[in-house]
N, C-alpha and C positions, 0 to 999 in steps of 0.2 A: 427942435432938435433935428439935425440932419440924419438921413438914413444911415450914413457912415458911422456917426456917433452912437446911434441907437442900437447898432448891431454889436457894439463892443461889450464884452463881459465886464461886470462891475466886480473886479477881483482886487482884493487887498494884497494877497500874496502871489507873487509871480517869480518863482525860483529861476526862471529863464533870464531874468534881468542880469544875474551874475554869470551867465554863460554867453553873453552877447558878443564878446570878442576875446582874443587871446590874452590880453593884459588882465581883464577881469577874471578869466578862468584861472590864470596863474595866481592872482591875488587870493582867490577863494579855495585854492587847492589844499586839501587837508593832509595829504600824505606826499612827502617828497622822498624820492629814491636818489641817493648820492653814492659816489664811489666809496665814501667812508663806511657804507653799510656792507661792503662786499668782502668776501673771503674767497680766494682763488685756489681751488683744489688742483694739485699738480701731481703727475705720475713720473717717478724717477726710476731709471734702470741702469744697469752696469754698462760699461763701454765708453766709447768716445765718438763725438761728432755724429750722433744719431738722433733722429727725430722721427718717430714711427707713429703714424696716425692709427687711432683705435678704430677698427672697421665699423663697429656698432655705435661709434660716437664721432661722426664726421666733424673735423675741425678741432678735435681734441687729440692730444699726442702724449706718448711716452717720450721722455727726454733722458739722454745721458747727462751726467752732472755738468759738463762744460756748457752744453746748450741750455740746460735748466737755469743756470746762473743768469744767462742773458734774458730768459723769459721772466724771471723774478725781477730783474732790474727794470725791464720795460713795464711790468705791472706796477711796480712801486712808483715809477715816474708818472704813471697815469693816475696816481692818487689812491690806488688800492693798498690798504694798510697791512694786509695779512695774507699769507699763503698757507695752505694745508698740504702736507706731504703724504704721499701714498707710494710704497715701494713695490716694484716688480722683482720678486725674489726668485733666484734660480732654484730649480727642483732639488738639486743636490744639497742645498743649504737648509732644506725643510726637514722638520721632524715633528713627532707628535707633541713634544713639549715646547716647541717654538723657541728653542734656545738661541737661535740666530737673532731673535728680536732684541736681545739685550747685549749683543756683541758690541763692545766699544768701538770696534773698527768696522761695524756693519754698514750697509748702504745708507740707511737713514742717518746714522750718527755722523758719517763722513759728509753727507749732504748738508746736514744742519750746520756743521762747523764751517763748511765752505760758504754757505749762504750768509751766515753771520759775519764772515770776514769780508765778503764781496758787497753785501747790502746790509750793513749792520742795523739799520733802523727798521727794517721790515719785521713785522711780527711773524714768527715761525711757529706754526701749530703742527704737532705730530700726532698721527693716529696711534692709539694704544689698543692693540688687539692681536690675537695670534693668527688669524686666518691667512694673512699674506705669508706667514712663516710656518704654517702647519701642513704637514704631509697629508692630513685628513681634510683640509679646507674648512675647518671649523674655527670659531672664535675662542675655543678653549681646549684643554687637554681632554682626550677621549679615552674612556676606560675600555677594558677588554670587552665589556658588554655593550659598548656603544653609547654610554652615557657621557654627556659633557660635564666634566667635573668642575664645580664652582670654586671651592676654596683653594684647591691646588692651582687652578688657573690664576686666581687673584695674586698668589705669590709671584708668579711669573710677570704679571702685569705691573706689579710694583717695581720689579727689577728693570723692566722695559722703560717705565716712566723715569726712573732715576738715571738710566743711561742716556735718555733723551735730554734730560735736564743738564746733565754733565756736559753734553755736546753743545749746549747753548739754546735749547728750545725755550721759547717764552711761555708756551701753553701746551699742555698735554691733553689729548682728547680721547678718553676711553670710549670705544665704540662697541665693546664686547657684550654689554648687558648682563655681566655677572653680578650677582647680589653682593653688596658690601664693598665693591671695588673702589668707590670714591673715597670713603673713609680710610681704607688701607693705603691707597696711593697718597693721600694727603699726609698721613702719618709717615710714610716712607720718605716722601720728599722733604718733609720738615726735619726728620731725623738725619737726613743726609745733607742738611744745610741749604736746601733749595726752597726756602720759605717764600721767595718771590715768584716762583713758577706757578702759574695759574692752572686750573683744571676746567676744561670745557667738557661737561658730561653729556654724552649721548643719552639723555634721560628717557625720552620716549621714542625708542627706535623700534619700528614695526617690522614684522616678517613680511616684507613687501615684494611683489613681483617687479617693482620698478628698479631693482638693483642689477638686473641682468647685464647691461653693458659695462658697468663698473667691474663686475667679476670677470668679464672678458678682458678688460684692460689689465688686470692684475693676475689673471689666470688663477683665481682664488675661489672658484666655485666649490661647494662641499663635495667631497668624494663619495658621500653616502647621505641619504636622508635629507633633512632640511634644518632650518634654524628656529623652528617654532617652539622649542623647549626653553629658549632664552630670549629671542626677540618677541615683540608683542603681537597679539591678535589684532588685525586691522579693524575688527568690529568693536574694539574697546576704547572708551574715552576716560572713564573714571580711573581705570588702572594707570593711565598715563599721568594723571595728577598725583597719584600715590607714588609713582616712580620719581617724579620731579621732587615731591616733598622729601622723600628719603635722601635723594642726592643733595638737596639743599641742606638737610640736617647733617650730612656727612662732610660738608665743606665745599661743594661745587661753587666755583666762581661765576660760571655761566652754565646754562642748560640748553639742550637742543631737542628739536622735534625733527624726525627723519622718517619718511620723506616729507615734503612740504605741500605740494600742490593738492593732493587728495586729502590733506590733513590740516587745512586752514582752520577748521573748527577747533582742533587740538591746540594749534598755535595760539588762538584767541583765548582758550581756557587756561593755558599755561601762563600767558601774559598776565591774567587776572590774579594768579596766586604767587607769581614769582617776583621777588624784589631784586633779582640779578638780571643781567642781560639775557635775552632769549634769542637763540640762533635757530635758523631753519635751513635744512639742506635741500636745495633744488637738485635732486639726484639725477643720476645718469639716464634713467628711463624717461624722465621728464624732459631733459635736455634733448635726447635722441628723437623724441616725438616732434618737438618743435623744429629741430633741425631738418628732419626728414620731410615734414610737411612743407617747410619753407623751400627746400630744394626741389620739391615737386611743383612748386608754384601755387599750392593750395591755400597758403596763408601769407600775410605780410610778416616775414620772420622777425624783423626788428621790432615792429609794433607789438607782436604777440609776446616776444621776449620781455620787453619792458612792462607790458601789462601784467604778465605772469609774476614777475619779481615785485612789482608794485602791490599786487594782491597779497603777497606774503608779508610785505612791510605793513600794509593796511591791517592785516589780521593780528599784528602785534610783534612781528619779528624785528629785533634790533639789528641783527646781523644775518646775512644770507650767504651760504656757501653755494657758489654757482660756477659751472664751467663756462658760462657766458661772461664772466667778470671783466675780462679785457675788452670785449666788444662793447659791453654796457658802459664801461668807464670812458671809452672813446666817444660814444654817443652823447654821454652826459657832460662831456668836457665843454 
């Protein structure tokens, strides 16, 4: 036996065989990220012909409706099947009860109608919560004592959901974390004749520090306190499963974990118990960190972007809400 042969290890298993070249690696790849997995969150504001960059979210913008329609059309042409709408509401239209949220001629309702007319096949998802419409900056009605009122808020959320459905929304997405709101919204939609409108429940939404840039974008930060009495403790995982199970029992068509990157374990656990699609929200703080590090030249931004979203898919997410959606769809084309 030659010295060359004698030095070789006698290995039966060599996992590197399937990593030898690009074609083999693609054949052995377990998780594929595609444009079909993406939901594109978009910020809409009043006015005309304006596109304003969010300072804490470089590359992400608030759009007036005319320019938003162009952005939606471009996203759909890239293969992104769905967009999620978030409104920047003028202060004078805000009150403690969030009454503007169910105004049939409100910003969201007008935007939904315009999108469905311009790009009828795109799936339109609307946020259901009071914080963009609240003078207090909270997701619910605030009592004189500073308590976030659950049942009174749910009544408003039902009205908001019905108004979105009437405007043409395909999916309503309650992000408020009030107890019992999924069942109430399902009943309200059905009673109003909107049995085909789906509910994407923000089921495991944590009281996270990763939301800061989003609140800048919509000027919706709480005017007092925090959201810990209704959003979840980041230290908890069993509680997330209970929240998901309750929303499934109440009729959720899809469930969500938010944020995503620091909660991959929650995504994986939810995937194990859910028989409906699981969404993950790649939130504004996660986006901002990658964007900022990329612009500083500290990371390869495109590669980290793809690796991050792939990790969410690998953890069990069927759908990913991400501000990177257009860029990713272009890369994957």
